N, C-alpha and C positions, 0 to 999 in steps of 0.2 A: 439501541440495545446496550446495556452496560456489560462490562466484563462478567460480573456476577450472573447476569441473565444468560449470557452465552454459556457459562459453565453449567448452570442448572439445566439449560436446554440440552447440552451435550450429555450430561449424566442421565437425563430422562431417556434420551435415545439409546443410551448404552444399558438401560435397565439397571442402573446402579443405585437408584434412590437419590434424593436431592435434599436430605436433611443437612443441617449445618455441619455436623461432624464429617459426613461424606464429602461435602463441598470443600471443606478445609483440607481434607487429606488429598484431594485431587487438584487443588488450586494451582500449585506451583507448576506441575506438569502441563495442565491444560492451558495455563496462561502462556507458557512457552509455545505451545502449538498455535494458540491464537495469534501471537506475535509473528510466527513464521508465516501463517496464512495472510496476515495483513501485509507483510512485506511482499509476498508473491502476488497478491491481488493488486497492490499499488503499482508494481511494475507492469502488470497486464493492462491496467487501465490508464497508464501514464499519469499517475497522480502528480499534478503540477502545482507548485507554489511560486509566488512572485514576491521578491523582497528587494529593498534598496540596501546596498552595502557600499562602504567607502573604498576608494582606490588610493594607492601610493605609487607614484611614478608610473601610472598606467597599469598597475598590477592589482587585481582584486583577489583577496584570499577567500576561498569558498568555505573555510572554517567559520567565517563570520555569519554564515547562514544559520537560521534557527533549526533546520532539519538536515539530515544527511543528504548530500547531493549525489544522485545516481548519474545524472547527465544534465548539462546546461543546454537549454533549448533555445533561449534568446537572450540577448543583452541589449539594453537601451541606455544611451547616454545623450545628454543635451536634447532630449525630446525625440530622438529618432533611433531606429535600430542600427546597431553597429556590428562590424565583424569582430570576432575575438578568436584567440588561440588558446587552447587548453594546455596547461603545463603538466608535467609529471607529478608535481608536488601539491596538487590541490589548489592551484591558482589559475586565473585566466588573464591573458594579456589583452589590453584594450587600447584604442587609439588616443584617448584623452585621459587626463588626470582629474576626472570629475566622478562624483558618485555614480554608480551603475545600478540600474534596475535589472535584476536577473530573474528570468523565468526558468525553472528547473524541475526535473522529475525528482520528487522527494521521497524519502523514507518517512512513513507516518510515525507519529509519536507512539512509543511502546506502551502497551497496556500493563499496568502493575496493580493499581488499586481496584477493589471491587466496584467502585462507582465510575471508573474510567469508561469513556465512550469512544469508540474508534472514530478517527477523522475521515475515514473512507465513507463514500455515500451509503446511506442507510440500507439500500437494497442489497448491499454486499454482506451485511452482518450475518444473515442466514448462511451464506456461503462459508463464512469463517467457522460457524458451528459444524457444518458438514465436514470441513477439513479436520477439526478437532476430534470428531467422532471417528473418522477414518484413521487418523494417526494413533488414537488410543486403542482401536481394535487391532492394529498391527502388532501391538505388544502382547497380545494374548496367545492362546494355543492355536493349532492349525485350523480348527473349525471357525474360530473367531477371526482369524486372519483372512479367510475367504470373504467375510463380511466387510473387511477393510477395503478390499479391491472394489467393491460396489460403491462405497462412500467416496473413495478417492476418484473413481471414474466419474461419479456424479459431479464432484468438485471440478475436475478438469473440464468436463463438458460445459458446465455453467460458466466457468472462467473464460472459456473460449468465446462465449457469447457476450462477454463484457468488453470486447476490444474497443479502443477509443473511437468515438464517433467522428466521421470526417468533417463535420460542420453542419451548418444550417442547410435545409433542403434546397434553398435557392442557390447555394454555392456549388452544388454538385449535380443538380438535376439536368438531364440531357433532354433537350427538346428536339422533335423532329421538324426540321426546317422545310421539308418538301411536302 
């Protein structure tokens, strides 16, 4: 679902019409809401990226990553997982002076162009629209704000069901041995 599709869908749910002039007048505000929702959902599902970055004297600068780093999950050097220590200034200290493969919880790419598509899984795109509608309803009068509570409650309930999956069924299935 493109950003434009999300905006049109949100405007349809808000009964605001979805002609080009209406879409253009709401684009900036709804795009901000979509990016807020993306960031929130990414943290809820632990949106993870893996990249190789260089090290200098055993220090890897996390600014070299292509996305904003929320948390480093794993570091690999010389083909195996290694321990690391996170510094206060956006760096990690590693045992070797070799390039490091970093797995990290990432901020998704911000949406800006009408043709942009969210990096998040496709099943979360409808959830972004729900958040956009809830936030837009919050800006209205008292009767409209009551509708915002419903949409934001639906968003939170659906987000709670998106928690990261613990792994393949074989890795956590408990068998009765007796």
